[in-house]
All heavy atoms as a GROMACS GRO file, in nm:
protein
  553
    1THR      N    1  13.414  14.755   7.914
    1THR     CA    2  13.431  14.611   7.894
    1THR      C    3  13.298  14.541   7.925
    1THR      O    4  13.243  14.562   8.034
    1THR     CB    5  13.541  14.558   7.989
    1THR    OG1    6  13.659  14.633   7.968
    1THR    CG2    7  13.568  14.412   7.962
    2PRO      N    8  13.251  14.462   7.832
    2PRO     CA    9  13.123  14.392   7.853
    2PRO      C   10  13.130  14.298   7.976
    2PRO      O   11  13.236  14.243   8.006
    2PRO     CB   12  13.102  14.313   7.726
    2PRO     CG   13  13.184  14.382   7.624
    2PRO     CD   14  13.301  14.439   7.695
    3MET      N   15  13.019  14.282   8.043
    3MET     CA   16  13.012  14.198   8.163
    3MET      C   17  13.052  14.053   8.130
    3MET      O   18  13.119  13.987   8.211
    3MET     CB   19  12.872  14.203   8.222
    3MET     CG   20  12.862  14.129   8.354
    3MET     SD   21  12.976  14.184   8.480
    3MET     CE   22  12.904  14.337   8.524
    4LYS      N   23  13.015  14.005   8.013
    4LYS     CA   24  13.050  13.867   7.972
    4LYS      C   25  13.201  13.848   7.972
    4LYS      O   26  13.253  13.748   8.018
    4LYS     CB   27  12.991  13.836   7.836
    4LYS     CG   28  13.028  13.700   7.784
    4LYS     CD   29  12.975  13.677   7.644
    4LYS     CE   30  13.023  13.547   7.586
    4LYS     NZ   31  12.976  13.525   7.450
    5VAL      N   32  13.273  13.945   7.919
    5VAL     CA   33  13.420  13.938   7.909
    5VAL      C   34  13.480  13.942   8.049
    5VAL      O   35  13.573  13.864   8.078
    5VAL     CB   36  13.474  14.051   7.821
    5VAL    CG1   37  13.624  14.052   7.819
    5VAL    CG2   38  13.420  14.039   7.679
    6LYS      N   39  13.429  14.028   8.135
    6LYS     CA   40  13.480  14.034   8.273
    6LYS      C   41  13.457  13.902   8.343
    6LYS      O   42  13.544  13.853   8.415
    6LYS     CB   43  13.411  14.148   8.348
    6LYS     CG   44  13.451  14.285   8.306
    6LYS     CD   45  13.377  14.389   8.387
    6LYS     CE   46  13.408  14.529   8.340
    6LYS     NZ   47  13.334  14.630   8.416
    7LEU      N   48  13.340  13.843   8.323
    7LEU     CA   49  13.307  13.715   8.388
    7LEU      C   50  13.402  13.606   8.338
    7LEU      O   51  13.449  13.525   8.417
    7LEU     CB   52  13.162  13.679   8.360
    7LEU     CG   53  13.112  13.553   8.424
    7LEU    CD1   54  13.118  13.564   8.576
    7LEU    CD2   55  12.969  13.525   8.380
    8VAL      N   56  13.431  13.603   8.208
    8VAL     CA   57  13.522  13.504   8.154
    8VAL      C   58  13.662  13.520   8.213
    8VAL      O   59  13.726  13.423   8.252
    8VAL     CB   60  13.527  13.513   7.998
    8VAL    CG1   61  13.644  13.436   7.941
    8VAL    CG2   62  13.396  13.465   7.938
    9LEU      N   63  13.709  13.645   8.222
    9LEU     CA   64  13.843  13.669   8.277
    9LEU      C   65  13.852  13.626   8.424
    9LEU      O   66  13.947  13.560   8.466
    9LEU     CB   67  13.879  13.816   8.264
    9LEU     CG   68  13.913  13.863   8.125
    9LEU    CD1   69  13.932  14.012   8.122
    9LEU    CD2   70  14.038  13.793   8.074
   10PHE      N   71  13.753  13.665   8.505
   10PHE     CA   72  13.755  13.627   8.646
   10PHE      C   73  13.737  13.477   8.665
   10PHE      O   74  13.798  13.418   8.755
   10PHE     CB   75  13.649  13.705   8.724
   10PHE     CG   76  13.686  13.848   8.747
   10PHE    CD1   77  13.604  13.950   8.703
   10PHE    CD2   78  13.804  13.883   8.812
   10PHE    CE1   79  13.638  14.083   8.722
   10PHE    CE2   80  13.840  14.014   8.833
   10PHE     CZ   81  13.757  14.116   8.787
   11SER      N   82  13.658  13.413   8.581
   11SER     CA   83  13.640  13.271   8.590
   11SER      C   84  13.768  13.196   8.555
   11SER      O   85  13.807  13.099   8.624
   11SER     CB   86  13.528  13.222   8.497
   11SER     OG   87  13.406  13.281   8.535
   12ALA      N   88  13.835  13.239   8.449
   12ALA     CA   89  13.962  13.177   8.411
   12ALA      C   90  14.066  13.195   8.521
   12ALA      O   91  14.139  13.103   8.555
   12ALA     CB   92  14.012  13.233   8.279
   13LEU      N   93  14.073  13.314   8.578
   13LEU     CA   94  14.166  13.342   8.685
   13LEU      C   95  14.136  13.253   8.806
   13LEU      O   96  14.227  13.193   8.866
   13LEU     CB   97  14.161  13.489   8.726
   13LEU     CG   98  14.252  13.530   8.841
   13LEU    CD1   99  14.397  13.512   8.803
   13LEU    CD2  100  14.224  13.674   8.880
   14GLY      N  101  14.012  13.240   8.840
   14GLY     CA  102  13.971  13.152   8.949
   14GLY      C  103  14.008  13.007   8.925
   14GLY      O  104  14.053  12.937   9.014
   15TYR      N  105  13.992  12.963   8.800
   15TYR     CA  106  14.027  12.823   8.767
   15TYR      C  107  14.177  12.798   8.786
   15TYR      O  108  14.218  12.694   8.833
   15TYR     CB  109  13.986  12.794   8.622
   15TYR     CG  110  14.001  12.649   8.587
   15TYR    CD1  111  13.902  12.556   8.623
   15TYR    CD2  112  14.114  12.603   8.521
   15TYR    CE1  113  13.916  12.422   8.592
   15TYR    CE2  114  14.129  12.468   8.489
   15TYR     CZ  115  14.029  12.379   8.526
   15TYR     OH  116  14.044  12.247   8.497
   16PHE      N  117  14.259  12.898   8.750
   16PHE     CA  118  14.403  12.882   8.765
   16PHE      C  119  14.446  12.890   8.911
   16PHE      O  120  14.542  12.824   8.951
   16PHE     CB  121  14.478  12.987   8.683
   16PHE     CG  122  14.470  12.965   8.535
   16PHE    CD1  123  14.414  13.061   8.456
   16PHE    CD2  124  14.518  12.851   8.477
   16PHE    CE1  125  14.406  13.042   8.319
   16PHE    CE2  126  14.510  12.829   8.343
   16PHE     CZ  127  14.454  12.924   8.261
   17VAL      N  128  14.378  12.969   8.991
   17VAL     CA  129  14.418  12.991   9.130
   17VAL      C  130  14.370  12.879   9.221
   17VAL      O  131  14.445  12.836   9.310
   17VAL     CB  132  14.365  13.128   9.180
   17VAL    CG1  133  14.389  13.146   9.326
   17VAL    CG2  134  14.431  13.240   9.101
   18LEU      N  135  14.251  12.828   9.198
   18LEU     CA  136  14.196  12.726   9.287
   18LEU      C  137  14.270  12.594   9.267
   18LEU      O  138  14.306  12.559   9.156
   18LEU     CB  139  14.047  12.707   9.259
   18LEU     CG  140  13.958  12.827   9.295
   18LEU    CD1  141  13.814  12.801   9.251
   18LEU    CD2  142  13.963  12.854   9.443
   19PRO      N  143  14.290  12.521   9.375
   19PRO     CA  144  14.365  12.396   9.363
   19PRO      C  145  14.287  12.281   9.299
   19PRO      O  146  14.345  12.178   9.265
   19PRO     CB  147  14.398  12.362   9.511
   19PRO     CG  148  14.292  12.428   9.589
   19PRO     CD  149  14.256  12.552   9.512
   20VAL      N  150  14.159  12.295   9.280
   20VAL     CA  151  14.076  12.190   9.221
   20VAL      C  152  14.083  12.203   9.068
   20VAL      O  153  14.059  12.310   9.013
   20VAL     CB  154  13.930  12.200   9.269
   20VAL    CG1  155  13.845  12.093   9.206
   20VAL    CG2  156  13.925  12.194   9.419
   21ASP      N  157  14.116  12.094   9.001
   21ASP     CA  158  14.128  12.091   8.855
   21ASP      C  159  14.042  11.978   8.800
   21ASP      O  160  14.018  11.879   8.868
   21ASP     CB  161  14.272  12.063   8.813
   21ASP     CG  162  14.346  12.186   8.766
   21ASP    OD1  163  14.283  12.289   8.746
   21ASP    OD2  164  14.469  12.177   8.750
   22ALA      N  165  13.999  11.991   8.676
   22ALA     CA  166  13.928  11.881   8.610
   22ALA      C  167  14.022  11.765   8.590
   22ALA      O  168  13.983  11.649   8.606
   22ALA     CB  169  13.871  11.929   8.477
   23ILE      N  170  14.146  11.795   8.551
   23ILE     CA  171  14.250  11.694   8.537
   23ILE      C  172  14.368  11.739   8.623
   23ILE      O  173  14.424  11.847   8.598
   23ILE     CB  174  14.296  11.681   8.390
   23ILE    CG1  175  14.179  11.647   8.299
   23ILE    CG2  176  14.408  11.579   8.376
   23ILE    CD1  177  14.212  11.648   8.152
   24PRO      N  178  14.408  11.660   8.723
   24PRO     CA  179  14.517  11.701   8.811
   24PRO      C  180  14.646  11.730   8.733
   24PRO      O  181  14.682  11.658   8.639
   24PRO     CB  182  14.536  11.581   8.905
   24PRO     CG  183  14.405  11.509   8.900
   24PRO     CD  184  14.352  11.530   8.761
   25ASP      N  185  14.717  11.837   8.774
   25ASP     CA  186  14.838  11.880   8.703
   25ASP      C  187  14.952  11.782   8.719
   25ASP      O  188  15.051  11.790   8.643
   25ASP     CB  189  14.880  12.020   8.749
   25ASP     CG  190  14.780  12.126   8.708
   25ASP    OD1  191  14.700  12.100   8.616
   25ASP    OD2  192  14.781  12.234   8.768
   26VAL      N  193  14.946  11.692   8.813
   26VAL     CA  194  15.055  11.596   8.834
   26VAL      C  195  15.058  11.486   8.729
   26VAL      O  196  15.155  11.413   8.718
   26VAL     CB  197  15.050  11.535   8.977
   26VAL    CG1  198  15.074  11.642   9.082
   26VAL    CG2  199  14.920  11.462   9.001
   27LEU      N  200  14.949  11.471   8.652
   27LEU     CA  201  14.947  11.369   8.548
   27LEU      C  202  15.030  11.418   8.429
   27LEU      O  203  14.997  11.516   8.362
   27LEU     CB  204  14.804  11.342   8.502
   27LEU     CG  205  14.712  11.279   8.606
   27LEU    CD1  206  14.572  11.266   8.551
   27LEU    CD2  207  14.764  11.141   8.646
   28THR      N  208  15.140  11.348   8.405
   28THR     CA  209  15.233  11.387   8.300
   28THR      C  210  15.163  11.382   8.164
   28THR      O  211  15.103  11.283   8.125
   28THR     CB  212  15.356  11.292   8.297
   28THR    OG1  213  15.411  11.292   8.427
   28THR    CG2  214  15.459  11.339   8.197
   29GLY      N  215  15.177  11.490   8.089
   29GLY     CA  216  15.122  11.496   7.954
   29GLY      C  217  14.978  11.540   7.947
   29GLY      O  218  14.936  11.595   7.846
   30LEU      N  219  14.901  11.514   8.049
   30LEU     CA  220  14.759  11.549   8.047
   30LEU      C  221  14.722  11.657   8.147
   30LEU      O  222  14.619  11.723   8.135
   30LEU     CB  223  14.672  11.427   8.076
   30LEU     CG  224  14.669  11.319   7.970
   30LEU    CD1  225  14.586  11.200   8.019
   30LEU    CD2  226  14.612  11.371   7.841
   31GLY      N  227  14.805  11.675   8.247
   31GLY     CA  228  14.772  11.762   8.359
   31GLY      C  229  14.743  11.906   8.325
   31GLY      O  230  14.657  11.970   8.387
   32PHE      N  231  14.811  11.959   8.226
   32PHE     CA  232  14.792  12.100   8.192
   32PHE      C  233  14.700  12.121   8.070
   32PHE      O  234  14.681  12.234   8.028
   32PHE     CB  235  14.928  12.167   8.170
   32PHE     CG  236  15.007  12.176   8.295
   32PHE    CD1  237  15.115  12.094   8.317
   32PHE    CD2  238  14.972  12.267   8.395
   32PHE    CE1  239  15.189  12.102   8.433
   32PHE    CE2  240  15.046  12.276   8.512
   32PHE     CZ  241  15.154  12.192   8.532
   33THR      N  242  14.647  12.015   8.015
   33THR     CA  243  14.560  12.030   7.898
   33THR      C  244  14.431  12.105   7.932
   33THR      O  245  14.384  12.186   7.852
   33THR     CB  246  14.525  11.895   7.834
   33THR    OG1  247  14.464  11.811   7.933
   33THR    CG2  248  14.648  11.828   7.777
   34ASP      N  249  14.375  12.080   8.049
   34ASP     CA  250  14.256  12.153   8.088
   34ASP      C  251  14.286  12.301   8.110
   34ASP      O  252  14.208  12.388   8.075
   34ASP     CB  253  14.187  12.090   8.210
   34ASP     CG  254  14.278  12.088   8.333
   34ASP    OD1  255  14.401  12.076   8.315
   34ASP    OD2  256  14.225  12.096   8.444
   35ASP      N  257  14.404  12.329   8.169
   35ASP     CA  258  14.444  12.468   8.188
   35ASP      C  259  14.463  12.538   8.053
   35ASP      O  260  14.423  12.655   8.036
   35ASP     CB  261  14.572  12.476   8.269
   35ASP     CG  262  14.558  12.420   8.409
   35ASP    OD1  263  14.450  12.440   8.469
   35ASP    OD2  264  14.653  12.356   8.459
   36ALA      N  265  14.525  12.469   7.960
   36ALA     CA  266  14.547  12.527   7.828
   36ALA      C  267  14.413  12.552   7.756
   36ALA      O  268  14.397  12.653   7.686
   36ALA     CB  269  14.634  12.434   7.742
   37THR      N  270  14.318  12.464   7.775
   37THR     CA  271  14.186  12.482   7.714
   37THR      C  272  14.114  12.604   7.772
   37THR      O  273  14.056  12.682   7.698
   37THR     CB  274  14.100  12.355   7.735
   37THR    OG1  275  14.170  12.244   7.680
   37THR    CG2  276  13.964  12.369   7.671
   38VAL      N  277  14.122  12.619   7.903
   38VAL     CA  278  14.060  12.736   7.967
   38VAL      C  279  14.126  12.865   7.919
   38VAL      O  280  14.059  12.962   7.886
   38VAL     CB  281  14.068  12.724   8.121
   38VAL    CG1  282  14.030  12.856   8.189
   38VAL    CG2  283  13.979  12.611   8.171
   39LEU      N  284  14.259  12.864   7.911
   39LEU     CA  285  14.332  12.981   7.865
   39LEU      C  286  14.298  13.015   7.720
   39LEU      O  287  14.270  13.131   7.687
   39LEU     CB  288  14.483  12.959   7.878
   39LEU     CG  289  14.573  13.071   7.833
   39LEU    CD1  290  14.547  13.196   7.914
   39LEU    CD2  291  14.718  13.029   7.841
   40ALA      N  292  14.296  12.916   7.632
   40ALA     CA  293  14.264  12.941   7.491
   40ALA      C  294  14.121  12.993   7.473
   40ALA      O  295  14.095  13.083   7.394
   40ALA     CB  296  14.282  12.812   7.410
   41THR      N  297  14.026  12.938   7.550
   41THR     CA  298  13.889  12.984   7.543
   41THR      C  299  13.876  13.128   7.591
   41THR      O  300  13.811  13.212   7.526
   41THR     CB  301  13.797  12.892   7.626
   41THR    OG1  302  13.810  12.759   7.578
   41THR    CG2  303  13.654  12.936   7.616
   42ALA      N  304  13.941  13.159   7.703
   42ALA     CA  305  13.936  13.296   7.757
   42ALA      C  306  13.998  13.394   7.659
   42ALA      O  307  13.943  13.501   7.633
   42ALA     CB  308  14.004  13.301   7.891
   43LEU      N  309  14.114  13.359   7.603
   43LEU     CA  310  14.179  13.448   7.506
   43LEU      C  311  14.093  13.468   7.380
   43LEU      O  312  14.089  13.577   7.327
   43LEU     CB  313  14.316  13.393   7.467
   43LEU     CG  314  14.424  13.403   7.574
   43LEU    CD1  315  14.551  13.335   7.527
   43LEU    CD2  316  14.450  13.548   7.611
   44GLY      N  317  14.027  13.364   7.336
   44GLY     CA  318  13.941  13.377   7.220
   44GLY      C  319  13.823  13.470   7.243
   44GLY      O  320  13.791  13.554   7.159
   45ILE      N  321  13.760  13.458   7.357
   45ILE     CA  322  13.644  13.541   7.389
   45ILE      C  323  13.688  13.688   7.411
   45ILE      O  324  13.628  13.781   7.358
   45ILE     CB  325  13.569  13.487   7.510
   45ILE    CG1  326  13.503  13.354   7.474
   45ILE    CG2  327  13.465  13.586   7.561
   45ILE    CD1  328  13.442  13.279   7.590
   46VAL      N  329  13.794  13.706   7.489
   46VAL     CA  330  13.841  13.841   7.518
   46VAL      C  331  13.897  13.906   7.392
   46VAL      O  332  13.874  14.023   7.364
   46VAL     CB  333  13.945  13.839   7.632
   46VAL    CG1  334  14.008  13.974   7.650
   46VAL    CG2  335  13.879  13.791   7.760
   47GLY      N  336  13.975  13.830   7.314
   47GLY     CA  337  14.037  13.883   7.192
   47GLY      C  338  13.935  13.934   7.091
   47GLY      O  339  13.965  14.028   7.014
   48ALA      N  340  13.817  13.877   7.092
   48ALA     CA  341  13.713  13.924   6.998
   48ALA      C  342  13.663  14.064   7.031
   48ALA      O  343  13.604  14.130   6.948
   48ALA     CB  344  13.596  13.825   6.998
   49HIS      N  345  13.688  14.109   7.155
   49HIS     CA  346  13.640  14.240   7.199
   49HIS      C  347  13.749  14.347   7.199
   49HIS      O  348  13.722  14.461   7.234
   49HIS     CB  349  13.578  14.229   7.338
   49HIS     CG  350  13.451  14.151   7.339
   49HIS    ND1  351  13.330  14.206   7.303
   49HIS    CD2  352  13.427  14.022   7.368
   49HIS    CE1  353  13.237  14.114   7.310
   49HIS    NE2  354  13.292  14.001   7.350
   50ILE      N  355  13.871  14.309   7.160
   50ILE     CA  356  13.979  14.408   7.153
   50ILE      C  357  13.972  14.474   7.016
   50ILE      O  358  13.978  14.410   6.913
   50ILE     CB  359  14.115  14.340   7.173
   50ILE    CG1  360  14.123  14.281   7.315
   50ILE    CG2  361  14.228  14.441   7.153
   50ILE    CD1  362  14.248  14.204   7.342
   51GLN      N  363  13.958  14.606   7.019
   51GLN     CA  364  13.945  14.683   6.897
   51GLN      C  365  14.070  14.767   6.875
   51GLN      O  366  14.157  14.775   6.960
   51GLN     CB  367  13.821  14.770   6.903
   51GLN     CG  368  13.694  14.687   6.917
   51GLN     CD  369  13.573  14.772   6.940
   51GLN    OE1  370  13.581  14.893   6.957
   51GLN    NE2  371  13.455  14.710   6.941
   52GLU      N  372  14.080  14.829   6.758
   52GLU     CA  373  14.197  14.906   6.722
   52GLU      C  374  14.231  15.016   6.823
   52GLU      O  375  14.351  15.034   6.855
   52GLU     CB  376  14.181  14.967   6.582
   52GLU     CG  377  14.309  15.021   6.525
   52GLU     CD  378  14.422  14.919   6.516
   52GLU    OE1  379  14.393  14.799   6.499
   52GLU    OE2  380  14.539  14.960   6.526
   53PRO      N  381  14.136  15.091   6.878
   53PRO     CA  382  14.173  15.190   6.979
   53PRO      C  383  14.241  15.129   7.101
   53PRO      O  384  14.331  15.189   7.160
   53PRO     CB  385  14.040  15.253   7.019
   53PRO     CG  386  13.952  15.232   6.902
   53PRO     CD  387  13.993  15.103   6.842
   54HIS      N  388  14.203  15.006   7.139
   54HIS     CA  389  14.268  14.938   7.249
   54HIS      C  390  14.414  14.904   7.214
   54HIS      O  391  14.504  14.921   7.298
   54HIS     CB  392  14.194  14.808   7.284
   54HIS     CG  393  14.050  14.828   7.321
   54HIS    ND1  394  13.949  14.764   7.255
   54HIS    CD2  395  13.993  14.905   7.415
   54HIS    CE1  396  13.834  14.799   7.308
   54HIS    NE2  397  13.858  14.886   7.406
   55ARG      N  398  14.434  14.859   7.092
   55ARG     CA  399  14.570  14.824   7.048
   55ARG      C  400  14.659  14.947   7.044
   55ARG      O  401  14.776  14.942   7.084
   55ARG     CB  402  14.565  14.757   6.912
   55ARG     CG  403  14.492  14.625   6.911
   55ARG     CD  404  14.492  14.564   6.770
   55ARG     NE  405  14.388  14.464   6.756
   55ARG     CZ  406  14.396  14.340   6.801
   55ARG    NH1  407  14.503  14.301   6.865
   55ARG    NH2  408  14.298  14.255   6.784
   56ILE      N  409  14.606  15.058   6.997
   56ILE     CA  410  14.684  15.182   6.990
   56ILE      C  411  14.721  15.230   7.131
   56ILE      O  412  14.836  15.265   7.158
   56ILE     CB  413  14.604  15.290   6.915
   56ILE    CG1  414  14.591  15.253   6.767
   56ILE    CG2  415  14.669  15.426   6.932
   56ILE    CD1  416  14.496  15.340   6.689
   57ALA      N  417  14.624  15.226   7.224
   57ALA     CA  418  14.650  15.266   7.361
   57ALA      C  419  14.754  15.175   7.426
   57ALA      O  420  14.842  15.223   7.499
   57ALA     CB  421  14.522  15.267   7.442
   58ALA      N  422  14.749  15.045   7.401
   58ALA     CA  423  14.844  14.952   7.458
   58ALA      C  424  14.984  14.979   7.403
   58ALA      O  425  15.082  14.976   7.477
   58ALA     CB  426  14.801  14.809   7.430
   59ARG      N  427  14.994  15.003   7.271
   59ARG     CA  428  15.125  15.032   7.212
   59ARG      C  429  15.184  15.160   7.271
   59ARG      O  430  15.305  15.165   7.299
   59ARG     CB  431  15.114  15.044   7.061
   59ARG     CG  432  15.093  14.912   6.992
   59ARG     CD  433  15.098  14.929   6.841
   59ARG     NE  434  15.118  14.803   6.777
   59ARG     CZ  435  15.234  14.736   6.772
   59ARG    NH1  436  15.341  14.785   6.827
   59ARG    NH2  437  15.243  14.621   6.712
   60ARG      N  438  15.102  15.262   7.290
   60ARG     CA  439  15.152  15.385   7.350
   60ARG      C  440  15.199  15.361   7.492
   60ARG      O  441  15.304  15.411   7.534
   60ARG     CB  442  15.043  15.492   7.346
   60ARG     CG  443  15.023  15.550   7.210
   60ARG     CD  444  14.923  15.665   7.212
   60ARG     NE  445  14.898  15.710   7.075
   60ARG     CZ  446  14.784  15.760   7.035
   60ARG    NH1  447  14.684  15.772   7.118
   60ARG    NH2  448  14.770  15.797   6.909
   61LEU      N  449  15.121  15.287   7.569
   61LEU     CA  450  15.156  15.259   7.709
   61LEU      C  451  15.287  15.180   7.718
   61LEU      O  452  15.369  15.205   7.807
   61LEU     CB  453  15.044  15.181   7.776
   61LEU     CG  454  15.065  15.147   7.924
   61LEU    CD1  455  15.061  15.275   8.007
   61LEU    CD2  456  14.959  15.052   7.971
   62LEU      N  457  15.308  15.087   7.625
   62LEU     CA  458  15.428  15.005   7.626
   62LEU      C  459  15.548  15.072   7.556
   62LEU      O  460  15.658  15.018   7.558
   62LEU     CB  461  15.401  14.871   7.562
   62LEU     CG  462  15.299  14.782   7.635
   62LEU    CD1  463  15.265  14.660   7.552
   62LEU    CD2  464  15.355  14.742   7.771
   63GLY      N  465  15.523  15.186   7.493
   63GLY     CA  466  15.630  15.256   7.424
   63GLY      C  467  15.671  15.191   7.293
   63GLY      O  468  15.784  15.203   7.248
   64LEU      N  469  15.578  15.119   7.231
   64LEU     CA  470  15.605  15.052   7.105
   64LEU      C  471  15.564  15.142   6.988
   64LEU      O  472  15.473  15.224   7.001
   64LEU     CB  473  15.526  14.921   7.096
   64LEU     CG  474  15.559  14.816   7.202
   64LEU    CD1  475  15.464  14.700   7.191
   64LEU    CD2  476  15.701  14.771   7.185
   65PRO      N  477  15.631  15.128   6.873
   65PRO     CA  478  15.591  15.210   6.758
   65PRO      C  479  15.451  15.171   6.708
   65PRO      O  480  15.413  15.054   6.714
   65PRO     CB  481  15.697  15.178   6.654
   65PRO     CG  482  15.752  15.047   6.693
   65PRO     CD  483  15.740  15.039   6.843
   66GLU      N  484  15.380  15.270   6.663
   66GLU     CA  485  15.245  15.242   6.608
   66GLU      C  486  15.259  15.187   6.469
   66GLU      O  487  15.335  15.236   6.389
   66GLU     CB  488  15.161  15.371   6.609
   66GLU     CG  489  15.128  15.418   6.749
   66GLU     CD  490  15.033  15.537   6.748
   66GLU    OE1  491  14.953  15.549   6.653
   66GLU    OE2  492  15.041  15.616   6.842
   67THR      N  493  15.181  15.085   6.442
   67THR     CA  494  15.182  15.026   6.308
   67THR      C  495  15.084  15.104   6.220
   67THR      O  496  14.983  15.155   6.267
   67THR     CB  497  15.141  14.878   6.311
   67THR    OG1  498  15.010  14.868   6.368
   67THR    CG2  499  15.240  14.797   6.392
   68GLN      N  500  15.115  15.111   6.096
   68GLN     CA  501  15.028  15.180   6.002
   68GLN      C  502  14.942  15.075   5.931
   68GLN      O  503  14.993  14.974   5.887
   68GLN     CB  504  15.111  15.257   5.902
   68GLN     CG  505  15.205  15.353   5.971
   68GLN     CD  506  15.196  15.492   5.914
   68GLN    OE1  507  15.138  15.512   5.810
   68GLN    NE2  508  15.253  15.587   5.986
   69ALA      N  509  14.815  15.106   5.918
   69ALA     CA  510  14.726  15.015   5.847
   69ALA      C  511  14.764  15.014   5.700
   69ALA      O  512  14.792  15.117   5.641
   69ALA     CB  513  14.581  15.058   5.864
   70ALA      N  514  14.766  14.895   5.647
   70ALA     CA  515  14.801  14.881   5.504
   70ALA      C  516  14.690  14.939   5.418
   70ALA      O  517  14.572  14.907   5.439
   70ALA     CB  518  14.827  14.734   5.471
   71ASN      N  519  14.724  15.019   5.326
   71ASN     CA  520  14.626  15.077   5.233
   71ASN      C  521  14.630  14.999   5.105
   71ASN      O  522  14.732  14.995   5.036
   71ASN     CB  523  14.662  15.224   5.207
   71ASN     CG  524  14.554  15.297   5.130
   71ASN    OD1  525  14.463  15.233   5.076
   71ASN    ND2  526  14.563  15.427   5.126
   72PRO      N  527  14.521  14.931   5.068
   72PRO     CA  528  14.520  14.845   4.950
   72PRO      C  529  14.551  14.922   4.822
   72PRO      O  530  14.607  14.866   4.728
   72PRO     CB  531  14.379  14.788   4.944
   72PRO     CG  532  14.319  14.815   5.074
   72PRO     CD  533  14.393  14.926   5.139
   73SER      N  534  14.525  15.050   4.816
   73SER     CA  535  14.552  15.126   4.696
   73SER      C  536  14.700  15.153   4.676
   73SER      O  537  14.746  15.184   4.566
   73SER     CB  538  14.474  15.258   4.697
   73SER     OG  539  14.518  15.340   4.803
   74GLU      N  540  14.780  15.143   4.785
   74GLU     CA  541  14.923  15.166   4.775
   74GLU      C  542  15.001  15.043   4.730
   74GLU      O  543  15.117  15.051   4.695
   74GLU     CB  544  14.979  15.214   4.909
   74GLU     CG  545  14.927  15.349   4.950
   74GLU     CD  546  14.979  15.388   5.087
   74GLU    OE1  547  15.067  15.320   5.142
   74GLU    OE2  548  14.930  15.490   5.138
   75ALA      N  549  14.938  14.928   4.731
   75ALA     CA  550  15.007  14.803   4.698
   75ALA      C  551  15.034  14.786   4.553
   75ALA      O  552  15.001  14.846   4.464
   75ALA     CB  553  14.925  14.685   4.747
   0.00000   0.00000   0.00000
C-alpha cells in the first residue's frame, strides 16, 4: 500500500475520532457535511489504488462468488 494512501486513511480516521471539527456536528443539516467530504475524498483516493487482485482476495475472504469479467467478443 503506497504511503500516500496510508496517510489519507489515518488522517481521515483521525478526523473522525478527534472531537474538533471544521463544522460542529450539532448544527442541523450542516454538521456532518465536512465529515462526508472527508469520507468521500478518502474513498476516492483509496479506491483508485484498489486493483482486481485486491477485489478477488476480498471476495474470497468474504465468501462471495467471484465475478467473471465480461468478454466483449461474447456479447
